[in-house]
C-alpha positions in Angstrom: -112.4 37.3 -11.8 -110.3 35.4 -14.6 -110.8 38.6 -17.0 -109.7 41.0 -14.1 -106.3 39.0 -12.8 -105.5 39.0 -16.9 -106.0 42.7 -17.4 -103.9 43.3 -14.6 -101.3 41.0 -16.0 -101.5 42.8 -19.3 -101.1 46.3 -17.7 -98.4 44.9 -16.0 -96.5 43.6 -19.3 -96.8 46.7 -21.4 -95.5 48.5 -18.5 -91.0 48.5 -19.0 -90.8 50.0 -15.4 -92.3 47.4 -13.9 -90.7 44.6 -15.8 -87.2 45.8 -15.2 -88.0 46.6 -11.8 -90.2 42.9 -10.8 -87.5 41.2 -8.7 -86.8 44.2 -6.3 -90.5 44.8 -6.4 -91.3 41.5 -5.2 -88.6 41.9 -2.6 -90.3 45.2 -1.5 -94.0 43.1 -1.2 -92.6 40.2 0.5 -91.3 42.6 3.7 -94.7 44.8 3.2 -96.7 41.5 3.2 -94.7 39.2 6.6 -94.9 43.3 8.8 -98.4 43.7 8.3 -99.0 39.6 9.4 -97.0 40.1 12.2 -98.1 43.8 13.0 -101.7 41.9 12.6 -100.0 39.0 14.8 -99.0 41.3 17.6 -102.0 43.2 18.4 -104.5 40.2 18.3 -102.8 38.2 20.7 -102.4 41.6 22.6 -106.5 41.4 22.8 -106.4 37.5 23.7 -104.5 38.7 27.0 -106.5 41.1 27.6 -109.9 41.9 26.9 -110.6 38.7 25.0 -109.2 35.1 25.6 -109.9 33.2 22.7 -109.1 30.1 25.1 -112.0 30.8 27.1 -114.5 32.0 24.2 -113.8 28.4 22.4 -114.6 26.3 25.7 -117.5 28.3 25.7 -118.8 27.8 22.1 -117.8 24.2 23.1 -120.1 23.6 26.0 -123.3 25.7 23.3 -122.7 23.6 20.3 -121.5 26.8 18.1 -119.2 25.6 15.9 -118.0 26.5 12.1 -119.6 23.3 11.1 -122.9 25.2 11.3 -122.3 27.2 8.1 -119.3 25.1 6.5 -119.1 21.1 6.5 -115.1 21.9 7.5 -114.4 17.7 7.2 -116.1 17.7 3.9 -114.5 20.9 2.3 -111.3 19.4 3.8 -112.0 16.2 1.0 -112.6 18.4 -1.7 -109.7 18.3 -4.5 -108.4 21.6 -4.7 -109.8 24.4 -6.5 -109.1 24.7 -9.9 -108.8 28.3 -9.0 -105.8 27.6 -7.5 -103.5 27.5 -10.7 -106.4 29.6 -13.0 -105.2 32.5 -10.9 -101.4 32.8 -11.1 -102.3 31.1 -14.8 -104.0 34.1 -16.1 -101.6 36.7 -14.1 -99.3 35.1 -16.1 -100.9 34.8 -19.3 -101.7 38.6 -18.8 -98.5 39.6 -18.6 -97.0 37.8 -21.7 -100.0 39.1 -23.6 -99.1 42.8 -22.5 -95.0 42.4 -23.1 -95.5 40.9 -26.1 -98.8 41.7 -27.9 -99.5 44.6 -26.8 -98.3 48.6 -26.4 -98.9 51.3 -24.3 -101.7 52.8 -26.6 -103.9 50.0 -26.0 -103.3 50.8 -21.7 -106.6 53.3 -22.2 -108.3 50.0 -22.9 -107.1 48.1 -20.2 -108.2 51.0 -17.9 -111.6 50.9 -19.1 -111.9 46.6 -18.5 -110.3 47.4 -15.0 -112.9 49.6 -14.2 -115.6 47.5 -15.1 -114.1 44.8 -12.7 -113.7 46.7 -10.2 -117.7 47.6 -10.2 -117.9 44.4 -10.6 -116.5 43.3 -7.5 -117.6 46.2 -5.4 -120.7 44.9 -6.2 -120.4 41.5 -5.1 -118.8 42.6 -2.0 -122.4 43.5 -1.2 -124.0 40.1 -2.7 -121.4 38.5 -0.4 -122.6 40.4 2.1 -125.8 39.8 2.4 -125.2 35.9 1.9 -123.2 35.6 5.2 -126.4 37.6 7.2 -126.3 35.1 9.6 -122.6 36.3 10.9 -124.1 39.6 12.4 -126.6 37.1 14.5 -123.2 34.9 16.1 -121.4 38.3 16.8 -124.2 39.0 19.0 -124.1 35.4 20.0 -120.4 35.8 20.6 -120.4 39.3 22.5 -119.5 42.1 20.6 -116.0 42.1 21.9 -115.4 39.2 18.9 -114.9 42.4 16.9 -111.8 43.7 18.6 -110.2 41.0 16.2 -110.5 42.4 12.9 -109.7 46.0 14.2 -106.8 44.0 15.8 -106.3 43.4 11.9 -107.0 46.2 10.8 -104.3 47.9 13.4 -101.8 45.9 13.0 -102.0 45.8 8.7 -101.8 49.5 8.9 -99.2 49.6 10.9 -96.9 47.1 9.0 -97.6 49.3 6.1 -96.2 52.3 7.9 -93.4 50.8 9.6 -92.3 48.8 6.2 -92.7 51.5 3.7 -91.0 54.1 6.0 -87.3 51.8 6.3 -87.8 50.5 2.4 -88.4 54.2 1.3 -91.7 53.4 -0.6 -94.6 56.0 -1.0 -96.3 55.2 1.9 -99.1 55.7 0.2 -98.7 52.1 -2.2 -97.4 50.1 1.5 -100.2 51.5 3.8 -103.0 50.9 1.1 -101.3 47.5 0.1 -101.1 46.5 3.1 -104.8 47.9 3.9 -105.8 44.9 1.7 -105.6 42.4 4.0 -105.1 39.5 1.9 -108.0 40.7 -0.3 -105.8 40.8 -3.5 -108.1 41.5 -6.1 -110.1 44.4 -5.4 -106.4 45.9 -3.9 -105.0 45.1 -6.9 -107.1 46.7 -9.0 -108.5 49.3 -7.1 -104.5 50.9 -6.5 -104.1 50.7 -10.1 -106.8 52.4 -11.4 -106.2 54.9 -8.5 -102.4 55.7 -8.7 -100.8 53.2 -11.6 -99.5 49.7 -12.3 -96.6 50.1 -10.2 -98.6 50.6 -7.0 -101.3 48.4 -8.7 -98.4 46.0 -8.3 -98.0 46.3 -5.1 -101.4 46.0 -3.9 -101.5 42.6 -5.9 -98.2 41.2 -4.8 -98.4 42.1 -1.0 -101.7 40.3 -0.8 -101.1 37.1 -3.0 -98.4 37.1 -0.6 -100.1 37.5 3.1 -102.4 34.4 2.2 -98.8 32.4 0.4 -97.3 33.3 4.0 -100.5 32.4 6.3 -100.8 28.6 4.8 -97.1 27.9 5.0 -96.6 29.8 9.2 -100.0 28.1 10.3 -97.9 25.7 12.7 -95.8 28.1 13.9 -98.8 30.6 14.9 -100.4 28.6 16.2 -98.0 27.8 18.9 -97.9 31.5 19.4 -101.7 32.0 20.2 -105.3 30.8 19.4 -105.9 33.7 17.5 -102.6 34.2 15.3 -103.9 32.1 12.4 -106.7 34.0 12.4 -104.4 37.7 11.9 -102.4 36.2 9.8 -105.0 34.8 7.7 -107.4 38.6 7.5 -109.8 38.7 5.4 -109.4 35.3 3.5 -110.8 33.9 6.0 -113.8 34.3 4.5 -113.9 31.8 2.3 -110.0 30.9 0.8 -107.5 30.4 4.5 -111.0 29.4 6.1 -110.1 25.6 6.0 -106.9 25.7 6.5 -107.3 28.3 9.1 -109.9 26.1 11.2 -108.2 23.0 10.9 -105.2 24.3 13.0 -107.6 27.1 15.5 -110.4 24.2 15.7 -114.3 24.4 14.5 -115.3 26.3 17.5 -112.7 29.3 16.9 -113.3 28.6 13.0 -116.6 31.0 13.9 -114.4 33.7 15.1 -111.9 33.7 11.8 -115.6 33.5 9.6 -116.7 36.8 11.9 -113.1 38.3 11.3 -113.3 37.6 7.6 -116.8 39.2 6.9 -116.0 41.5 8.7 -112.3 42.9 7.0 -113.9 41.6 3.3 -116.9 44.4 3.7 -114.8 47.0 5.4 -111.6 46.5 2.8 -113.6 48.4 -0.3 -114.1 51.3 2.3 -111.0 51.5 3.7 -108.9 51.5 0.2 -110.6 55.0 -0.6 -110.3 55.9 2.7 -106.7 56.1 3.3 -105.9 57.1 -0.2 -107.8 60.2 0.8 -106.2 60.5 3.7 -102.5 59.3 2.2 -102.4 61.5 -1.3 
């Protein structure tokens, strides 16, 4: 993962066009990220008010003593020190950008492309391993009822709508805005995939949009929980499998933390499949 982040940073650093437009790219990424998040929240709220009232589901899970604590000790996770990845990841990107800008030339872009491709293969393999490690989640789906799948479906549909809307308003190529939004907070694989097939500017969008989605989720959690029980889950999206699981569970409760985990696992597994499909449709 660290090698991947450094490689993406180097690709950004050696590209003069991207470096000159980082400010406007950042603003566009923020708008795409917010649009994808807001649209996901809206659709999940609609699901809650129609086919899957999460408050009732929470009461049912509480009565059956089913919660995220059967998978993760949330209280223990809260007490842990902040993961070093919180600063290692951005430090890797920044160091990569600096190395690319000051030490490398466009002639070395082919080497970076090869490293990126190998990293992407490893990432796809890791997704399969993660799915196997979380196979018990599919048992929880049967226990909760298959209606729980409407949550990740709504998150995906909302992300697509947000990407389409923001791309149209901003005048950005739709394949950039929609595929970026389709990463649903899975920034590493989205940034790497978009860089490999669309170039580094699109890859920058794929990476930054999804990093921002996690950032916006964390700072907006107190507001999101006022909207509905499912709104924090909608914002966290694929991140609810790992980095967003503890903060989201803190607000939705241990019972619905199980729903967050289910949504996160499904979306994490779906993103590597969805991205090439979107690329095929939009280009």
